[in-house]
DSSP file (Angstrom, degrees, kcal/mol; ACC not computed):
  #  RESIDUE AA STRUCTURE BP1 BP2  ACC     N-H-->O    O-->H-N    N-H-->O    O-->H-N    TCO  KAPPA ALPHA  PHI   PSI    X-CA   Y-CA   Z-CA
    1    1 A X              0   0    0      0, 0.0    18,-2.8     0, 0.0     2,-0.4   0.000 360.0 360.0 360.0 141.3    9.7   -1.9    0.3
    2    2 A X  E     -A   18   0A   0     16,-0.2     2,-0.4    14,-0.0    16,-0.2  -0.947 360.0-153.1-116.3 135.3   10.2   -0.5   -3.2
    3    3 A X  E     -A   17   0A   0     14,-2.3    14,-1.4    -2,-0.4     2,-0.4  -0.873  13.6-170.8-103.0 137.2   11.4   -2.4   -6.2
    4    4 A X  E     -A   16   0A   0     -2,-0.4     2,-0.5    12,-0.2    12,-0.2  -0.897  13.4-158.8-134.7 105.2   13.1   -0.4   -9.0
    5    5 A X  E     -A   15   0A   0     10,-0.5     9,-2.6    -2,-0.4    10,-0.9  -0.719  22.8-162.9 -78.0 130.7   14.1   -1.8  -12.4
    6    6 A X  E     -A   13   0A   0     -2,-0.5     2,-1.0     7,-0.2     7,-0.2  -0.949  22.6-139.2-121.2 132.2   16.8    0.6  -13.7
    7    7 A X  E  >> -A   12   0A   0      5,-2.9     4,-2.3    -2,-0.4     5,-1.3  -0.801  21.0-167.1 -84.4 104.1   18.0    0.9  -17.3
    8    8 A X  T  45S+     0   0    0     -2,-1.0    -1,-0.2     1,-0.2     5,-0.0   0.835  81.8  53.0 -67.8 -33.1   21.7    1.2  -16.6
    9    9 A X  T  45S+     0   0    0      1,-0.2    -1,-0.2    -3,-0.1    -2,-0.1   0.924 120.5  32.2 -67.6 -43.4   22.7    2.4  -20.0
   10   10 A X  T  45S-     0   0    0      2,-0.1    -2,-0.2     0, 0.0    -1,-0.2   0.697 103.2-133.3 -85.6 -19.9   20.1    5.2  -20.0
   11   11 A X  T  <5 +     0   0    0     -4,-2.3     2,-0.3     1,-0.2    -3,-0.2   0.862  60.7 124.9  71.7  36.3   20.5    5.8  -16.2
   12   12 A X  E   < -A    7   0A   0     -5,-1.3    -5,-2.9     0, 0.0     2,-0.5  -0.941  65.3-118.9-129.8 151.5   16.7    5.9  -15.6
   13   13 A X  E     -A    6   0A   0     -2,-0.3    -7,-0.2    -7,-0.2     3,-0.1  -0.758  25.7-170.1 -82.0 128.1   14.2    4.1  -13.4
   14   14 A X  E     -     0   0A   0     -9,-2.6     2,-0.3    -2,-0.5    -8,-0.1   0.723  61.5  -8.0 -95.6 -23.5   11.7    2.4  -15.7
   15   15 A X  E     -A    5   0A   0    -10,-0.9   -10,-0.5     2,-0.0     2,-0.3  -0.969  55.8-149.9-162.5 167.2    9.1    1.3  -13.2
   16   16 A X  E     -A    4   0A   0     -2,-0.3     2,-0.3   -12,-0.2   -12,-0.2  -0.990   8.7-177.6-148.7 146.3    8.4    1.0   -9.5
   17   17 A X  E     -A    3   0A   0    -14,-1.4   -14,-2.3    -2,-0.3     2,-0.3  -0.957  17.0-144.0-146.5 124.7    6.3   -1.3   -7.4
   18   18 A X  E     +A    2   0A   0     -2,-0.3     2,-0.3   -16,-0.2   -16,-0.2  -0.619  25.9 170.5 -86.1 147.6    5.8   -1.1   -3.6
   19   19 A X        -     0   0    0    -18,-2.8     7,-0.1    -2,-0.3     2,-0.1  -0.970  36.5 -97.7-148.4 162.9    5.5   -4.3   -1.6
   20   20 A X        -     0   0    0     -2,-0.3     2,-1.8     1,-0.1     6,-0.1  -0.370  52.7 -93.0 -73.7 165.0    5.4   -5.4    2.0
   21   21 A X  S    S+     0   0    0      4,-0.1     2,-0.3    -2,-0.1    -1,-0.1  -0.588  86.6 108.4 -85.4  82.3    8.7   -6.6    3.5
   22   22 A X  S  > S-     0   0    0     -2,-1.8     4,-2.6     1,-0.1     5,-0.2  -0.978  73.5-121.2-151.1 149.2    8.4  -10.3    2.8
   23   23 A X  H  > S+     0   0    0     -2,-0.3     4,-2.4     1,-0.2     5,-0.2   0.924 112.3  47.2 -58.4 -47.0   10.2  -12.6    0.4
   24   24 A X  H  > S+     0   0    0      1,-0.2     4,-2.4     2,-0.2    -1,-0.2   0.889 113.1  48.7 -66.3 -37.5    7.1  -13.7   -1.4
   25   25 A X  H  > S+     0   0    0      2,-0.2     4,-2.5     1,-0.2    -1,-0.2   0.900 112.1  48.8 -67.9 -40.0    5.7  -10.2   -1.7
   26   26 A X  H  X S+     0   0    0     -4,-2.6     4,-2.2     2,-0.2    -2,-0.2   0.903 112.5  48.0 -66.4 -40.7    9.0   -8.9   -3.1
   27   27 A X  H  X S+     0   0    0     -4,-2.4     4,-2.6    -5,-0.2     5,-0.2   0.932 112.7  48.4 -64.9 -45.7    9.3  -11.7   -5.6
   28   28 A X  H  X S+     0   0    0     -4,-2.4     4,-2.4     1,-0.2    -2,-0.2   0.907 112.0  49.7 -61.4 -42.0    5.7  -11.2   -6.8
   29   29 A X  H  X S+     0   0    0     -4,-2.5     4,-2.5     2,-0.2    -1,-0.2   0.896 111.0  49.8 -63.8 -40.5    6.3   -7.4   -7.1
   30   30 A X  H  X S+     0   0    0     -4,-2.2     4,-2.6     2,-0.2     5,-0.2   0.929 111.7  47.2 -64.6 -45.9    9.5   -8.0   -9.1
   31   31 A X  H  X S+     0   0    0     -4,-2.6     4,-2.2     1,-0.2     5,-0.2   0.915 112.4  50.6 -61.9 -42.6    7.8  -10.4  -11.5
   32   32 A X  H  X S+     0   0    0     -4,-2.4     4,-2.2    -5,-0.2    -2,-0.2   0.922 112.6  46.4 -61.4 -45.7    4.8   -8.0  -11.9
   33   33 A X  H  X S+     0   0    0     -4,-2.5     4,-2.9     2,-0.2     5,-0.3   0.928 111.4  50.3 -63.1 -46.5    7.2   -5.1  -12.7
   34   34 A X  H  X S+     0   0    0     -4,-2.6     4,-2.0     1,-0.2    -1,-0.2   0.899 113.3  45.8 -62.8 -39.7    9.3   -7.0  -15.1
   35   35 A X  H  X S+     0   0    0     -4,-2.2     4,-2.5    -5,-0.2    -1,-0.2   0.876 112.4  51.4 -69.6 -36.5    6.2   -8.2  -17.0
   36   36 A X  H  X S+     0   0    0     -4,-2.2     4,-2.8     2,-0.2     5,-0.3   0.913 110.8  47.7 -65.7 -43.0    4.7   -4.7  -17.0
   37   37 A X  H  X S+     0   0    0     -4,-2.9     4,-2.6     2,-0.2     6,-1.0   0.893 112.1  50.5 -64.5 -39.7    8.0   -3.2  -18.4
   38   38 A X  H  X S+     0   0    0     -4,-2.0     4,-1.4    -5,-0.3    -2,-0.2   0.929 114.3  44.0 -63.1 -44.5    8.0   -5.9  -21.1
   39   39 A X  H  < S+     0   0    0     -4,-2.5    -2,-0.2     2,-0.2    -1,-0.2   0.914 121.7  37.6 -66.1 -43.9    4.4   -5.2  -22.0
   40   40 A X  H  < S+     0   0    0     -4,-2.8    -2,-0.2    -5,-0.2    -3,-0.2   0.909 135.3  15.5 -76.5 -44.2    4.7   -1.4  -22.0
   41   41 A X  H  < S-     0   0    0     -4,-2.6    -3,-0.2    -5,-0.3    -2,-0.2   0.423  92.0-121.5-116.1  -1.1    8.2   -0.9  -23.5
   42   42 A X  S  < S+     0   0    0     -4,-1.4     2,-0.4    -5,-0.5    -4,-0.2   0.882  70.1 134.2  56.4  39.5    9.1   -4.2  -25.0
   43   43 A X        +     0   0    0     -6,-1.0     2,-0.3    -9,-0.1    -1,-0.2  -0.934  26.2 165.3-118.6 141.9   12.1   -4.3  -22.7
   44   44 A X        -     0   0    0     -2,-0.4     2,-0.1    -3,-0.1    -9,-0.0  -0.972  34.7-109.6-151.3 146.9   13.4   -7.2  -20.6
   45   45 A X        -     0   0    0     -2,-0.3     3,-0.1     1,-0.1   -38,-0.0  -0.364   4.5-152.0 -78.0 154.4   16.7   -7.7  -18.9
   46   46 A X  S    S+     0   0    0      1,-0.2    24,-3.0    23,-0.1     2,-0.3   0.722  88.2  29.9 -86.1 -28.5   19.4  -10.1  -19.9
   47   47 A X  E     -b   70   0B   0     22,-0.2     2,-0.4     2,-0.0    24,-0.2  -0.929  65.1-160.1-132.4 154.2   20.6  -10.2  -16.3
   48   48 A X  E     -b   71   0B   0     22,-2.2    24,-3.4    -2,-0.3     2,-0.4  -0.996   6.7-165.8-135.8 129.2   19.0   -9.8  -12.9
   49   49 A X  E     +b   72   0B   0     -2,-0.4     2,-0.3    22,-0.2    24,-0.2  -0.935  24.9 135.2-115.9 139.2   20.8   -9.0   -9.6
   50   50 A X        -     0   0    0     22,-1.5    24,-0.4    -2,-0.4     2,-0.1  -0.975  46.0 -96.5-166.1 174.9   19.3   -9.4   -6.2
   51   51 A X    >   -     0   0    0     -2,-0.3     3,-2.1    22,-0.2     4,-0.1  -0.137  62.2 -70.2 -91.1-168.0   19.8  -10.6   -2.7
   52   52 A X  G >  S+     0   0    0      1,-0.3     3,-1.9     2,-0.2    24,-0.1   0.699 121.5  77.3 -62.3 -19.1   18.8  -13.9   -1.1
   53   53 A X  G 3  S+     0   0    0      1,-0.3     3,-0.3     2,-0.1    -1,-0.3   0.782  99.6  44.4 -58.5 -24.3   15.1  -12.9   -1.2
   54   54 A X  G <  S+     0   0    0     -3,-2.1    -1,-0.3     1,-0.2    -2,-0.2   0.258  89.9  89.6-104.1  10.4   15.3  -13.7   -4.9
   55   55 A X    <   +     0   0    0     -3,-1.9    21,-2.6     4,-0.1    -1,-0.2   0.161  55.4 122.8 -96.6  18.8   17.2  -17.0   -4.6
   56   56 A X  S  > S-     0   0    0     -3,-0.3     4,-2.7    19,-0.2     5,-0.2  -0.437  73.1-117.6 -76.8 156.5   14.2  -19.3   -4.2
   57   57 A X  H  > S+     0   0    0      1,-0.2     4,-2.7     2,-0.2     5,-0.2   0.885 114.8  53.2 -59.3 -39.6   13.8  -22.2   -6.7
   58   58 A X  H  > S+     0   0    0      2,-0.2     4,-2.3     1,-0.2    -1,-0.2   0.928 111.5  44.0 -64.0 -45.2   10.5  -20.7   -7.9
   59   59 A X  H  > S+     0   0    0      2,-0.2     4,-2.7     1,-0.2    -2,-0.2   0.926 115.6  47.7 -66.1 -44.1   12.0  -17.3   -8.7
   60   60 A X  H  X S+     0   0    0     -4,-2.7     4,-2.9     1,-0.2     5,-0.4   0.897 111.5  51.2 -64.5 -39.1   15.1  -18.8  -10.3
   61   61 A X  H  X>S+     0   0    0     -4,-2.7     4,-2.0    -5,-0.2     5,-1.1   0.912 111.0  48.5 -61.6 -42.6   12.9  -21.1  -12.3
   62   62 A X  I  X>S+     0   0    0     -4,-2.3     5,-1.9     3,-0.2     4,-0.6   0.931 115.7  43.6 -63.3 -46.4   10.8  -18.1  -13.5
   63   63 A X  I  <5S+     0   0    0     -4,-2.7     6,-2.9     3,-0.2    -2,-0.2   0.955 126.1  29.4 -63.7 -51.3   13.9  -16.1  -14.4
   64   64 A X  I  X5S+     0   0    0     -4,-2.9     4,-0.6     4,-0.2    -3,-0.2   0.948 129.0  33.4 -78.9 -51.3   15.8  -18.9  -16.2
   65   65 A X  I  <5S+     0   0    0     -4,-2.0    -3,-0.2    -5,-0.4    -2,-0.1   0.895 130.5  27.1 -79.7 -40.9   13.2  -21.2  -17.6
   66   66 A X  I  <<S+     0   0    0     -5,-1.1    -3,-0.2    -4,-0.6    -4,-0.1   0.889 134.9  25.1 -89.0 -41.7   10.4  -18.8  -18.5
   67   67 A X  T  4<S-     0   0    0     -5,-1.9    -3,-0.2    -6,-0.2    -4,-0.1   0.531  88.3-133.3-105.0  -7.2   12.2  -15.5  -19.1
   68   68 A X     <  +     0   0    0     -4,-0.6     2,-0.4    -6,-0.2    -4,-0.2   0.896  53.3 150.0  53.1  44.3   15.7  -16.7  -20.1
   69   69 A X        -     0   0    0     -6,-2.9     2,-0.7    -7,-0.1   -22,-0.2  -0.907  49.2-126.7-107.4 133.2   17.3  -14.1  -17.8
   70   70 A X  E     -b   47   0B   0    -24,-3.0   -22,-2.2    -2,-0.4     2,-0.3  -0.706  28.4-146.6 -80.7 114.9   20.6  -14.8  -16.2
   71   71 A X  E     -b   48   0B   0     -2,-0.7     2,-0.3   -24,-0.2   -22,-0.2  -0.591  16.7-166.3 -84.8 144.3   20.2  -14.4  -12.4
   72   72 A X  E     +b   49   0B   0    -24,-3.4   -22,-1.5    -2,-0.3     2,-0.3  -0.713  48.6 118.0-123.1  76.2   23.0  -13.1  -10.2
   73   73 A X  S    S-     0   0    0     -2,-0.3     2,-0.3   -24,-0.2   -22,-0.2  -0.978  70.5-100.3-140.6 149.5   21.5  -14.0   -6.8
   74   74 A X        -     0   0    0    -24,-0.4     2,-0.4    -2,-0.3   -20,-0.1  -0.556  43.4-120.9 -69.8 135.0   22.6  -16.2   -3.9
   75   75 A X        -     0   0    0     -2,-0.3     2,-0.5    88,-0.1   -19,-0.2  -0.619  18.1-129.6 -80.3 131.0   20.6  -19.5   -4.1
   76   76 A X        +     0   0    0    -21,-2.6     2,-0.4    -2,-0.4   -19,-0.1  -0.701  34.5 170.6 -79.4 123.6   18.5  -20.3   -1.0
   77   77 A X        +     0   0    0     -2,-0.5     3,-0.3     1,-0.1   -21,-0.0  -0.866  17.6 158.7-139.7 104.9   19.3  -23.8    0.2
   78   78 A X    >   +     0   0    0     -2,-0.4     3,-0.8     1,-0.2    -1,-0.1   0.085  48.1 106.4-105.7  21.1   17.9  -25.0    3.5
   79   79 A X  T 3   +     0   0    0      1,-0.2     9,-1.2     2,-0.1    -1,-0.2   0.535  57.4  74.9 -84.4  -5.9   18.3  -28.6    2.6
   80   80 A X  T 3  S+     0   0    0     -3,-0.3    -1,-0.2     7,-0.2     5,-0.2   0.600  71.1 175.1 -88.4  -7.6   21.3  -29.5    4.7
   81   81 A X    <   +     0   0    0     -3,-0.8     2,-0.2     6,-0.1    -1,-0.2  -0.055  47.5  19.3  54.6-134.4   19.3  -29.6    8.0
   82   82 A X    >   -     0   0    0      4,-0.2     3,-1.5     1,-0.1     0, 0.0  -0.500  67.6-133.9 -79.5 138.2   21.0  -30.6   11.2
   83   83 A X  T 3  S+     0   0    0      1,-0.3    -1,-0.1    -2,-0.2     4,-0.1   0.768 103.1  57.4 -63.7 -26.2   24.8  -30.6   11.3
   84   84 A X  T 3  S+     0   0    0      2,-0.1     2,-0.3     0, 0.0    -1,-0.3   0.545 104.2  62.7 -83.0  -4.9   25.1  -34.1   12.9
   85   85 A X  S <  S-     0   0    0     -3,-1.5    60,-0.2    -5,-0.2     2,-0.1  -0.815  97.5 -90.4-116.9 157.9   23.1  -35.7   10.1
   86   86 A X        -     0   0    0     58,-3.8     2,-0.2    -2,-0.3    -4,-0.2  -0.431  44.1-153.6 -60.8 136.0   23.8  -36.1    6.4
   87   87 A X    >   -     0   0    0     -2,-0.1     3,-1.8    -6,-0.1     4,-0.3  -0.539  33.8 -93.9-102.2 175.9   22.4  -33.2    4.4
   88   88 A X  G >  S+     0   0    0     -9,-1.2     3,-1.9     1,-0.3    -8,-0.1   0.816 121.6  66.8 -62.5 -28.9   21.3  -33.2    0.8
   89   89 A X  G 3  S+     0   0    0      1,-0.3    -1,-0.3     3,-0.1     4,-0.1   0.683  90.8  64.6 -67.0 -14.8   24.8  -31.9   -0.3
   90   90 A X  G <  S+     0   0    0     -3,-1.8     2,-0.3     2,-0.1    -1,-0.3   0.567  93.7  76.5 -80.2  -8.6   26.2  -35.3    0.9
   91   91 A X  S <  S-     0   0    0     -3,-1.9     2,-0.5    -4,-0.3    11,-0.2  -0.781  82.4-127.3-103.3 147.1   24.1  -37.0   -1.8
   92   92 A X  E     -C  101   0C   0      9,-2.5     9,-2.0    -2,-0.3     2,-0.5  -0.830  15.2-143.8 -98.4 125.0   25.1  -36.9   -5.5
   93   93 A X  E     -C  100   0C   0     -2,-0.5     2,-0.6     7,-0.2     7,-0.2  -0.760  10.3-166.7 -86.2 127.3   22.5  -35.7   -8.0
   94   94 A X  E  >> -C   99   0C   0      5,-3.1     5,-1.5    -2,-0.5     4,-1.1  -0.873   4.5-175.0-115.2  94.7   22.7  -37.6  -11.3
   95   95 A X  T >45S+     0   0    0     -2,-0.6     3,-0.6     1,-0.2    -1,-0.2   0.891  79.2  52.8 -60.9 -45.2   20.5  -35.5  -13.7
   96   96 A X  T 345S+     0   0    0      1,-0.3    -1,-0.2     2,-0.1    -2,-0.0   0.850 117.2  38.8 -63.4 -32.9   20.7  -37.8  -16.7
   97   97 A X  T 345S-     0   0    0     -3,-0.3    -1,-0.3     2,-0.2    -2,-0.2   0.546 105.5-131.0 -91.6  -8.6   19.5  -40.8  -14.6
   98   98 A X  T <<5 +     0   0    0     -4,-1.1    12,-0.6    -3,-0.6     2,-0.3   0.966  68.5 100.8  56.4  57.6   17.0  -38.6  -12.6
   99   99 A X  E   < -CD  94 109C   0     -5,-1.5    -5,-3.1    10,-0.1     2,-0.3  -0.984  65.5-123.4-160.1 164.3   18.2  -39.9   -9.3
  100  100 A X  E     -CD  93 108C   0      8,-2.0     8,-2.8    -2,-0.3     2,-0.4  -0.833  18.0-146.6-109.0 154.1   20.3  -39.2   -6.2
  101  101 A X  E     -CD  92 107C   0     -9,-2.0    -9,-2.5    -2,-0.3     6,-0.2  -0.992  17.4-137.6-121.2 128.4   23.1  -41.5   -4.9
  102  102 A X    >   -     0   0    0      4,-3.0     3,-2.3    -2,-0.4   -11,-0.1  -0.266  31.7 -97.4 -79.1 168.9   23.7  -41.7   -1.2
  103  103 A X  T 3  S+     0   0    0      1,-0.3    -1,-0.1     2,-0.1   -12,-0.1   0.733 126.4  54.9 -58.6 -22.1   27.1  -41.7    0.5
  104  104 A X  T 3  S-     0   0    0      2,-0.1    -1,-0.3    37,-0.0    36,-0.0   0.408 122.2-107.0 -91.3   2.2   26.9  -45.5    0.7
  105  105 A X  S <  S+     0   0    0     -3,-2.3     2,-0.2     1,-0.3    -2,-0.1   0.528  74.7 135.6  88.8   6.0   26.3  -45.8   -3.0
  106  106 A X        -     0   0    0      1,-0.1    -4,-3.0    29,-0.0     2,-0.3  -0.529  53.4-111.4 -87.9 157.5   22.6  -46.7   -2.9
  107  107 A X  E     -D  101   0C   0     -6,-0.2     2,-0.5    -2,-0.2    25,-0.5  -0.669  14.9-157.7 -95.3 140.4   20.0  -45.0   -5.2
  108  108 A X  E     -DE 100 131C   0     -8,-2.8    -8,-2.0    -2,-0.3     2,-0.3  -0.980  26.4-172.5-110.0 119.6   17.2  -42.6   -4.3
  109  109 A X  E >   -DE  99 130C   0     21,-2.5    21,-2.8    -2,-0.5     3,-0.7  -0.803  23.0-121.5-116.7 151.9   14.6  -42.8   -7.0
  110  110 A X  E 3  S+ E   0 129C   0    -12,-0.6    19,-0.2    -2,-0.3    10,-0.1  -0.559  96.9  21.9 -82.6 157.3   11.4  -40.9   -7.8
  111  111 A X  T 3  S+     0   0    0     17,-0.6    -1,-0.2    -2,-0.2    18,-0.1   0.781  74.9 142.5  57.5  29.2    8.2  -42.8   -8.0
  112  112 A X  S <  S+     0   0    0     -3,-0.7     2,-0.3     2,-0.1    -1,-0.1   0.865  72.7  31.1 -65.8 -33.6    9.6  -45.6   -5.8
  113  113 A X  S    S-     0   0    0      1,-0.0    -2,-0.1     0, 0.0    17,-0.0  -0.857 107.0 -83.2-120.3 158.1    6.2  -45.9   -4.2
  114  114 A X        -     0   0    0     -2,-0.3     2,-0.4     2,-0.0    -2,-0.1  -0.325  49.4-166.2 -59.9 138.7    2.7  -45.2   -5.6
  115  115 A X        -     0   0    0      2,-0.1     4,-0.1    -4,-0.1     5,-0.1  -0.964  29.2-148.1-129.8 145.9    1.8  -41.5   -5.5
  116  116 A X  S    S+     0   0    0     -2,-0.4     2,-0.5     2,-0.1    -1,-0.1   0.480  76.6  97.6 -86.8  -2.2   -1.4  -39.7   -6.0
  117  117 A X  S >  S-     0   0    0      1,-0.1     3,-2.2     3,-0.0     2,-0.1  -0.743  86.0-111.5 -89.2 128.7    0.5  -36.8   -7.5
  118  118 A X  G >  S-     0   0    0     -2,-0.5     3,-1.6     1,-0.3    -2,-0.1  -0.378 100.5  -1.8 -60.6 127.5    0.6  -36.6  -11.3
  119  119 A X  G 3  S-     0   0    0      1,-0.3    -1,-0.3    -2,-0.1     3,-0.1   0.588 122.6 -76.8  68.4   9.2    4.1  -37.3  -12.5
  120  120 A X  G <  S+     0   0    0     -3,-2.2     8,-0.7     1,-0.3     2,-0.5   0.614  93.8 139.8  77.7  11.0    5.2  -37.5   -8.9
  121  121 A X  B <   -F  127   0C   0     -3,-1.6    -1,-0.3     6,-0.1     6,-0.2  -0.795  43.4-142.2 -93.4 125.6    5.1  -33.7   -8.4
  122  122 A X    >   -     0   0    0      4,-3.1     3,-1.9    -2,-0.5     4,-0.1  -0.199  30.4 -99.3 -77.6 172.8    3.7  -32.6   -5.1
  123  123 A X  T 3  S+     0   0    0      1,-0.3    -1,-0.1     2,-0.1    -2,-0.0   0.718 125.7  60.5 -65.6 -19.4    1.5  -29.5   -4.5
  124  124 A X  T 3  S-     0   0    0      2,-0.1    -1,-0.3    33,-0.0     3,-0.1   0.268 121.0-110.0 -87.9  10.7    4.7  -27.7   -3.4
  125  125 A X  S <  S+     0   0    0     -3,-1.9    33,-2.7     1,-0.2    34,-0.4   0.882  77.6 126.8  61.3  41.1    6.2  -28.3   -6.9
  126  126 A X  E     - G   0 157C   0     31,-0.3    -4,-3.1    32,-0.1     2,-0.4  -0.879  53.7-139.9-122.9 160.3    8.7  -30.8   -5.6
  127  127 A X  E     -FG 121 156C   0     29,-2.7    29,-2.5    -2,-0.3     2,-0.6  -0.976  19.8-137.7-116.8 131.9    9.6  -34.4   -6.5
  128  128 A X  E     - G   0 155C   0     -8,-0.7   -17,-0.6    -2,-0.4     2,-0.5  -0.810  13.9-164.4 -96.5 123.7   10.3  -36.8   -3.7
  129  129 A X  E     -EG 110 154C   0     25,-3.1    25,-2.7    -2,-0.6     2,-0.4  -0.915  14.2-167.5-104.9 131.0   13.3  -39.2   -4.2
  130  130 A X  E     -EG 109 153C   0    -21,-2.8   -21,-2.5    -2,-0.5    23,-0.2  -0.922  17.3-138.1-125.9 144.6   13.4  -42.2   -1.9
  131  131 A X  E     -E  108   0C   0     21,-2.9     2,-0.3    -2,-0.4   -23,-0.2  -0.572  42.3 -92.3 -86.4 160.5   15.9  -44.8   -0.9
  132  132 A X     >  -     0   0    0    -25,-0.5     4,-2.3    -2,-0.2    20,-0.2  -0.566  25.0-136.2 -72.2 134.8   14.8  -48.4   -0.4
  133  133 A X  H  > S+     0   0    0     -2,-0.3     4,-3.0     1,-0.2     5,-0.2   0.894 107.4  55.2 -57.3 -40.2   13.8  -49.2    3.1
  134  134 A X  H  > S+     0   0    0      2,-0.2     4,-1.5     1,-0.2    -1,-0.2   0.924 107.5  48.4 -60.7 -45.2   15.7  -52.4    2.8
  135  135 A X  H  4 S+     0   0    0      1,-0.2     4,-0.4     2,-0.2    -2,-0.2   0.929 114.8  45.3 -60.8 -44.9   18.9  -50.6    1.7
  136  136 A X  H >< S+     0   0    0     -4,-2.3     3,-1.0     1,-0.2     6,-0.2   0.888 108.1  56.3 -68.5 -39.6   18.6  -48.1    4.7
  137  137 A X  H 3< S+     0   0    0     -4,-3.0    -1,-0.2     1,-0.2    -2,-0.2   0.844 113.1  42.1 -60.2 -33.1   17.8  -50.9    7.2
  138  138 A X  T 3< S+     0   0    0     -4,-1.5     2,-0.3    -5,-0.2    -1,-0.2   0.471  93.1 108.7 -91.3  -3.2   21.0  -52.7    6.3
  139  139 A X    X   -     0   0    0     -3,-1.0     3,-1.1    -4,-0.4     4,-0.2  -0.587  59.2-151.5 -87.9 134.0   23.2  -49.5    6.1
  140  140 A X  T 3  S+     0   0    0     -2,-0.3     3,-0.4     1,-0.2    -1,-0.1   0.689  97.9  60.1 -69.6 -19.2   25.9  -48.7    8.7
  141  141 A X  T >  S+     0   0    0      1,-0.2     3,-1.7     2,-0.1     4,-0.5   0.470  71.9 103.0 -88.6  -2.2   25.3  -45.0    7.9
  142  142 A X  G X> S+     0   0    0     -3,-1.1     4,-1.6     1,-0.3     3,-1.5   0.848  72.4  61.2 -51.0 -42.2   21.6  -45.0    8.9
  143  143 A X  G 34 S+     0   0    0     -3,-0.4     4,-0.3     1,-0.3    -1,-0.3   0.772 114.5  34.9 -60.5 -24.2   22.3  -43.3   12.3
  144  144 A X  G <4 S+     0   0    0     -3,-1.7   -58,-3.8     2,-0.1    -1,-0.3   0.293 126.4  40.3-109.6   8.8   23.7  -40.2   10.6
  145  145 A X  T <4 S-     0   0    0     -3,-1.5    -3,-0.2    -4,-0.5    -2,-0.2   0.724 134.9 -10.0-118.0 -61.8   21.4  -40.4    7.6
  146  146 A X     <  +     0   0    0     -4,-1.6     3,-0.4    -5,-0.1    -3,-0.1  -0.455  67.4 160.0-142.8  64.5   17.8  -41.2    8.5
  147  147 A X  S    S+     0   0    0     -4,-0.3    -4,-0.1     1,-0.2    -1,-0.1   0.780  79.9  35.3 -64.0 -28.0   17.8  -42.4   12.2
  148  148 A X  S    S+     0   0    0     -5,-0.0    -1,-0.2     3,-0.0     2,-0.2   0.592 110.0  68.5-102.6 -12.1   14.1  -41.8   12.8
  149  149 A X  S    S-     0   0    0     -3,-0.4     3,-0.1     1,-0.1    -3,-0.1  -0.627  81.5-119.4-108.5 166.1   12.7  -42.8    9.4
  150  150 A X  S    S-     0   0    0      1,-0.2     2,-0.3    -2,-0.2   -13,-0.2   0.787  94.3  -9.8 -71.6 -26.4   12.4  -46.0    7.5
  151  151 A X  S    S-     0   0    0    -15,-0.1    -1,-0.2   -16,-0.1     2,-0.2  -0.978  81.4 -86.4-166.1 160.1   14.5  -44.7    4.7
  152  152 A X        -     0   0    0     -2,-0.3   -21,-2.9   -20,-0.2     2,-0.3  -0.467  39.6-176.8 -76.4 142.5   16.0  -41.5    3.4
  153  153 A X  E     -G  130   0C   0    -23,-0.2     2,-0.4    -2,-0.2   -23,-0.2  -0.989   9.2-162.9-136.8 149.8   14.0  -39.2    1.1
  154  154 A X  E     -G  129   0C   0    -25,-2.7   -25,-3.1    -2,-0.3     2,-0.5  -0.999  11.5-144.9-132.5 131.2   15.0  -36.0   -0.6
  155  155 A X  E     -G  128   0C   0     -2,-0.4     2,-0.4   -27,-0.2   -27,-0.2  -0.838  16.7-169.3 -95.6 131.9   12.6  -33.4   -2.0
  156  156 A X  E     -G  127   0C   0    -29,-2.5   -29,-2.7    -2,-0.5    -2,-0.0  -0.986  20.5-125.6-124.3 125.5   13.8  -31.6   -5.2
  157  157 A X  E >   -G  126   0C   0     -2,-0.4     3,-1.5   -31,-0.2   -31,-0.3  -0.351  15.9-128.1 -65.6 146.0   12.0  -28.6   -6.6
  158  158 A X  T 3  S+     0   0    0    -33,-2.7     3,-0.3     1,-0.3    -1,-0.1   0.683 113.3  51.3 -67.0 -15.0   10.9  -28.8  -10.2
  159  159 A X  T >> S+     0   0    0    -34,-0.4     3,-1.6     1,-0.2     4,-0.7   0.313  77.3 105.3 -99.3   6.7   12.8  -25.5  -10.7
  160  160 A X  H <>  +     0   0    0     -3,-1.5     4,-2.5     1,-0.3     3,-0.3   0.752  63.4  71.9 -65.9 -24.2   16.0  -26.7   -9.1
  161  161 A X  H 3> S+     0   0    0     -3,-0.3     4,-2.1     1,-0.2    -1,-0.3   0.842  93.5  57.9 -59.3 -30.8   17.8  -27.0  -12.4
  162  162 A X  H <> S+     0   0    0     -3,-1.6     4,-1.6     2,-0.2    -1,-0.2   0.910 107.9  45.5 -64.5 -41.5   17.9  -23.2  -12.5
  163  163 A X  H  X S+     0   0    0     -4,-0.7     4,-2.4    -3,-0.3    -2,-0.2   0.877 110.1  54.2 -67.3 -37.9   19.7  -23.2   -9.2
  164  164 A X  H  X S+     0   0    0     -4,-2.5     4,-2.3     1,-0.2    -2,-0.2   0.877 104.8  55.3 -62.2 -37.0   22.1  -25.9  -10.5
  165  165 A X  H  X S+     0   0    0     -4,-2.1     4,-1.9     2,-0.2    -1,-0.2   0.922 108.2  48.1 -61.4 -44.2   22.8  -23.7  -13.5
  166  166 A X  H  X>S+     0   0    0     -4,-1.6     4,-3.2     1,-0.2     5,-0.6   0.922 109.4  52.8 -62.6 -43.0   23.9  -20.9  -11.1
  167  167 A X  H  X5S+     0   0    0     -4,-2.4     4,-2.3     1,-0.2    -1,-0.2   0.903 110.6  47.5 -59.3 -40.4   26.0  -23.3   -9.1
  168  168 A X  H  <5S+     0   0    0     -4,-2.3    -1,-0.2     2,-0.2    -2,-0.2   0.835 116.9  43.6 -71.2 -30.9   27.8  -24.4  -12.3
  169  169 A X  H  <5S+     0   0    0     -4,-1.9    -2,-0.2    -5,-0.2    -1,-0.2   0.899 136.9   8.8 -77.6 -41.6   28.3  -20.7  -13.4
  170  170 A X  H  <5       0   0    0     -4,-3.2    -3,-0.2    -5,-0.2    -2,-0.2   0.507 360.0 360.0-119.7  -8.9   29.4  -19.2  -10.1
  171  171 A X     <<       0   0    0     -4,-2.3    -3,-0.1    -5,-0.6    -4,-0.1   0.487 360.0 360.0 -75.6 360.0   29.9  -22.2   -7.7
């Protein structure tokens, strides 16, 4: 696979980077090219367009948070899981309170239990939000929410705010 940053005003290809056909390789090649073009020519894009290969939380976080580039890519979201169960989209994210609210109105909080991860961030760069076992045990919605577990949990990427920004712009 070849990645090609193009200066649309000048109509020229500024760089090229070959990669294997895999999402992670394509993302790494794109980041490498963009940084190389910035170093060599002092150029960086205001916008970035790509397909779903570039819609990961990590890539969106890099574009938005580190490079201040507006992405125009579909966001990858595999968080809704099985159709017969509540997915993450059934929960309300409350950014200012740093929590989720379940369909029954109960709270999912970070750091509800002791964690060995600094700041509650896992090695996968996610934060785990958990409902209280007591709340879930008493809930009539448990069979369609967390039938096999003691309580509901949701993993949120530390870069997810970049995806939320896209949802608010284009959603």
